[in-house]
N, C-alpha and C positions, 0 to 999 in steps of 0.2 A: 345251555345255548338255545336262542329263540328258535322256533319252527321257521319262521320266515328267513331267517339267516342261514339256517341249514339249506333251504330250498335254493337260496342265491348261489351258494357254494356249489351245490351239485350241478346247477345249470352252467356255471362256468366251466366245470370239468367236462360235461357233456359237449359244450360248445367247441371247445379245443379238440376233443376226440373227434367230432365231426369234421373239423377242419383237417385233421390229420388223415382222415378217410379219403379226402380229395373228391368228394361227390358234390360239394357246394362251394360256391364263390364266397369271399368275405362278405360282399354285400348282401347275398342271400341268407348268410348266417346272421348278420346283423339285422335284418328284418325279421327273421324267425325268432331270434332271442330278445328283440326289442332294445338293442344296445346301438351305440354309435360306432363307426369305425374306429375312432380314437380309443374308445374304451376297449374294444376287441384288441387292439395292439398293445394297450396297457396290460392287460391280462397274459396276452401271448409272451410279452417280453419278461414278465414276471416268471412265467413258467420255463421259459428258455434259460433264465438265469440260474436255474436249479434249486431254487428254494422249496424245501419240502412243504411248506404251508402257503404257497403261492396263491392259492384261491381263497384266502381268508382276508377279511376286510382290515385294513391298517388304521391305527388311530389318527384322527385328525388333529390331535392336540399338537400345539406347537412344541418343537424339541427344545427351544431355549426361550427365555423370556428376558428381554432387556431390563425390565424393571424389578426383576427378582431381587428381593433383600439378601445382602451378602451373609454368608454363613457365620461371619465374625459378628455382625450386628444381631443376628438371631440369637446367638449365644449370650451376647451382653443383655438382651431383653429377658431372655428366660432366667439368667443369673439374677438380674434385679427383681424379678417376679418372685423367685424363690426367696430372696431376702425379705420382700414385702408382699406377702401372700394375699393380702386384703386389698391391695391398690389395683384399680382398673387401668386401662390403657392411658387415658389422659393424664391420670396422676403419676403413672410410671414416666411418661414424657416430661412431665413438669419437674419430677425429682432430677432427671438427667439434665435438663436444660438448667436447672438452678445450679448444678455442679459445673456448668460450662462445658460438658462434654456430651453433646447430643449429636455430633457430626456423623451424618451417614444414617441417622435413625428415621425411619419412615413416619407417615402420619398415624394418629392414634387409631385409625380405623384398621390399618394394616397391622399394627401391634395387636389389636384385639384378634385378627384373623390368625396370626401367628400363635397367640396363647390358646385359641380354640383348636387349632390343629395339634397342639401339644397336650390337649386335654386338661388344660390348666383353668378353663372357664367352666362354671357350673351352670348348665342350662337350666333355666327357670320357666314354668308353665307362666305365660302371660294371662293375665285376667282383664277383661274389659273393664275399664274405669267406670266407676258408678257416676251418675250426674250428681253435681254438688252445687249448692248455692255459693254465690260469691263470698268470700271471707275477707275479713279486715284485720290488720294487726297493727298494733302500736309501733310506729317507726322509731327505731334506735339510731340515731345519726352519729353517735360518737360512742366511744368506749365507756363504760360504767353508767350510761343513761338508764339501762335496764339490764338486770340479770334475770336469768331464768333458772327456776329450781324444780326438782321433781325426784320422788323416789323411784328408781328403775325397779321393775317388778322382782320381788325377792325370790330367792333360790336356796339351795341346800349345797355345800360343799360335800366332798366325798365322805367326811366324817360326820355327815348329816347335821352340821351347824348351819342355822338359819342366817342368811345373809340379806341384809336391807341397804343397798347402796344408795346414798344421797347423792345426787350430782348437781353442780352449779356451773352455769356457763355466762359468758357475757353476750348479750344477744346481737351486738354489732359486729364483733370480731370473732365470734365462735370460740373464744378462749375458754378452755375447760378449766375453771377455778378450783373446783373440789370434785373428787370422787371418793366418798368416805363411807365406810361400813359404820353405820350408826343406827340405834333403834328409831323405829318410825314413831317418835315420841316428840313432844315440844322440848323436853330437856335434851333428847339426843340431837335434834336438829339445831337448837340453840347453840349447843356446843360446837357444831361444825360450822355455823354461821359466825360464831365468835372468832373461830380461827381464820375464817376467810376474811372478815372485816379487819382483823388485825394486819393480815398479810397484804391485802389488796386495797384498803380503803372502803368507804361506803358508797354504794349505788344510789341513783336517784329513786330507782323502783326495782321491785322484784316481781316476777311473772311466775305464777303457778297455778295449779288447779285448785279445785274448791274442797278438796278432802283434806283430813287430819295429816299432819299437824298445821298446814298452812292456812286453811280455811274452814269455815262451818256454816251452819244454817243460823246462826245467832245474828244479832244486830250488825250490819255492815259486813257480814261474813268473816267476822274477826275470829282469831284464837289468840291465846296468850303470846304465840310466836308473832303473829302480824300486829298485835298491839305493841310489842317490842320494837318491830320495824318502824312503826309510826312515831314512837317515841325518840327513835334515832334520825327521824326525818326522812325514812324511806317509805315511799307509797306502794302499797301491795296491789298489784294487777292480777285480778283473778279472771281466768278464762271462762267462757260459757261452760255450764255443765255439759258433760258427755261430749266435749269438743276438743280432743287432744291435738287436732289440726292446728289449734291457734297457738300451740306451742310446738309447732312442726319442727322447727330447727333443732330443738333440744331432743325431740323423739327421734329424729334422725341420727343424731349422735348416740342416742342409746342404742339403737340397732348396730352401730359400729362397734361400741364398747362391748356389747354381749357377744358379737362374732369373735372378737379378738381376746377377750379375757375370761369368759365363762362358759365356753362351748368346747370342751367339757369343763366342768368347775374345777377349781384347785383342790388340793388334799385337805386344806383347813382354812380358818378365816385369816390367819397371818399370811399365808401363801397368796390368798385371794387379794388381800389388801396390797400385797406387793405388786401383784399383777395390775391392779388399778392405777399404782403410782407410776409404773413404767409405762402404761398406756397414755396417761396424762401428759408424760414428758414427750412421748412420741407424736401425740395428737397436737400438741401445742407448738412444738419445735421443728418437727420433720414432715408431718404430713400435708401435703398441699390441699388447699381447699378451693374448689372450683368457683364458689361465689366470692372468693376474695382474690380472684385474678391467679389462682394457683400458687398462692404463697401461705405458708403455715400462720395460724393466729398470732403466734408470739411476736411476728414482725409488725403487727398493727396494735397490739394491746399495750396499754400502759396502766398503771395502777391509778386509783381515784385519788384526788387532792383532798378529798374529805376523810379526815382521820376518825376513828371510833373514840368518842369521848370517854375519859376515865370515869366520869359520874353522870347518870341520866338525871335531868331535872324534870318536874312536873310541868305538864303543858301549860301554856299561857292562854288566857282568853281575854277578848275585849271587855270594855267596862260594861257594856250592854248585856252581858252573859251573867247569869246566876250560876255559882259553882258549887258542885257537890262532890264529896268523895264517896266512891261507890264501895259499899260494905263487902266484907269476904263472902257473904252469900250472893252477892251479885245485885243488891238492892240500893235504892237511895231513899232518903227521907224526903218526902215532898208534901207539904200542906198536911202534916200530921199523919201521914200515910206512908207505908213502905211499898215502893214501887220496883218491880223487878226489871233491871235493865239487861244484864247478861254476865256471866261468870268470867267471861274473857277480860273484862274491864275491872274486875275485883281489886280494890285497892288503889285505883287510878282516879284522878280528878276529871270530871266532865262538865261541860258548860251547857247551859240551858238559854237559848235565845227565843224571846217571845215573837210569835207571829201575830199579823193583824186580826187573825181569827180568835186570838187568846189562847190557842194551843202553843207548845214550846218544842222547838227542835232541839234534841239532845246531840251534842258533838263530843268526839274525842279527838283531840288535835285537829286534823283537817278532815276527819271522816264523820258525816253524818250518820248517827246510829238509828234514829227514828223520831217519832213525833209522840209526844206526851200531851193527851188531850185534856180538855178543861175538867172531864170527869175523873182524871187520873189513870186513864187507860194508855199504856204504852204501845205503839205500833211500830214494830222494827222496819228498817230498810234492808233489801238485799243489797249486795255489793254493788256498786255503780259500774255499769257496763255500757256505756254510751257507745255510739258508733266511733269506730277507731280508723285513723287515716292510714291510707296505704303506705307501705314500705317501697321506696324506689328500688327497681330491680338493679342490680348489679351487673355490668356487662361480663359476659363469659368470654374466656380466652380458649 
């Protein structure tokens, strides 16, 4: 008990004892102890009522609250949270509203207070956000205009099997197209994309980082995987190096995926893949998404109308191009010399278009790979990263 509070209680007892002695009037006692007559009679009435602790301060908190959430509603909130332990207040409220049974439920802020009181909210230390330059991202205004792909960081299951999850999402609807354990190689990724293309059709573009198996430091940033995309009519979109924020939607999904499927890891790879499959169903069909107006992605996504072709044809070039087939070692024959272009396009047809300077631009489908100088020296191009247009922000509910 605080020292000042103890002194106040002792003064109240002495004041009433002095009054009982009959030596001072009420006005004299009030002046002596620095209280009002009203306060004096309050303490006197409490003592006369026979309370043992009449001299102690009473709580000023209201006895009742007209806005207190009903116990029934609190239990409904806690039950739904136990069913969906990774959903926050807004998403819990959205799930309830979608079921048409949110009668009597409070606002999301009150739901958050209820969860916090019950110890169901993990308190995290907030860090001051670092200053960041403005970022731009390609706008995906419809389903399948752009997919995003990445390998979530590898980890090991409890039997020490290495797990490399490849994830693919639709950038516009956030639909999780694939979450597949597959080696982080061109062959492994190609098998997963073949499965996705067969099930959902072809997107117009795929956004990824610059690392293997998606990108490289070769001409146009291409690998055998992104060369395959180009032959399918899919444009590779490479983010800037060391800029994962340019694939921020996908990275945010990875955080949820990790929390709900691999913390802790499964016993083995088969069980881990089963967790990924169940999460994909839940993420697409049940989990509300705030940027989509609190509806799950499955309500907005539809497969692409572009089917995967049964056979890939060689690229076609205009008549003003000279066409060369890239040799298995990545070179072409040019004016009697072997010029190295890149192993990613080995076996493919490239087109050479002459410039006014006498140099030639080397192209593969729609992607410029570099410039072949008059002296026979090839200078590669980096992936095109022009200024990207802003994505309009979706109103939040």
